[in-house]
N, C-alpha and C positions, 0 to 999 in steps of 0.2 A: 596516586603515587605508588602504591604497593605494586601495581603491575609494571610500572615503568622500570623500577630498579632491577627486577629480575629478568628483564629482557634487554639488558646491555651485555654484549659479548664481544668477541674479537672482531666481528664483522659489522656491527652497527647497533641500532636501537630502534624502538618503536617511534614512528613519526605520525601515525594516524590510526583511527579505529572506525568501525561502523557496525551497524546491525542490519542483517539482511535475511530474507526468507529464502531458503534453498529449494523450495518446492518447484520453482521454474526449471531446475536442473533435471526434473523428471526422475526416472528410476535409476539414475546413475549412482551406483553403490561405492562412493569414494571412501567411506569409513573403513570398509573391510576389504578393499581392493588390494591385491598383491601386484597389480599392474600399475602403469603410469596414471597419475591423477592430475595431469596438466589441465584438464577441463575445469576442475574445481578451482585450481590455482588461478587460472585466467578469469574465471567468474568472480572470484574475490578481489582480484586486482582491479577489475572494471567497475566494481560497485562504488557508490559515493562514500567518501571518507571525511571524517572530522579531523582537523589537525590536533595532534596531541602535543601541546606546548609544555615543555619543561626547560629549565634553565640549562645553558651550556655548561655552567660550573657543576651542576648536579650530574650531568652526563659524564663530564671528565672525571669526577670523583669515582663514579661506579665503574667507568671504563678502566681507569688505572688500577682500581682494586681487583677487577676481574683479570687484567693482564698479569698482575703480580701473583694472584692465586694460581692461574694456569701455568705460569712459569715454575712455581714451586711444586705444584701437584698436577702435572700434565694429564694424568689418567683419572682425575676426579672431577665431580661436579661441585660447584660451590654451594654450601648449605648455610651461609652466614646471614641470610636475610631475616630481618626482624619479624616479618609476617609469616614465616615458614610454618608456624603452628596452625595457620588457616588453610594450608595446602591440603589437597586430597591425600588420603592415606597411601603410603608407598611412593610418594613423589618427592623428589625425583629419584628415578631408579639409577642404579650404578654404584660404583665404589664410594665408600664414605671415608 
């Protein structure tokens, strides 16, 4: 649940997830690349995914909340999530 809520934005939501070993990609340095990383994006799209089922009502709640926040604060990232204390230090970056 904690991951679902923070991945609702103006464009959509999480609908699936998966675990994969990136070793088959070889020495492709996607983490530090300043160039196009389409190879890793396609690799992740092609992997098997488990459906991430959440209620439509829950999605609508978070989507409306996100829309209202962005309308009021177009240059800020929302920081209103209950689980924020468990996020990595310094995340999310940006104006508060």
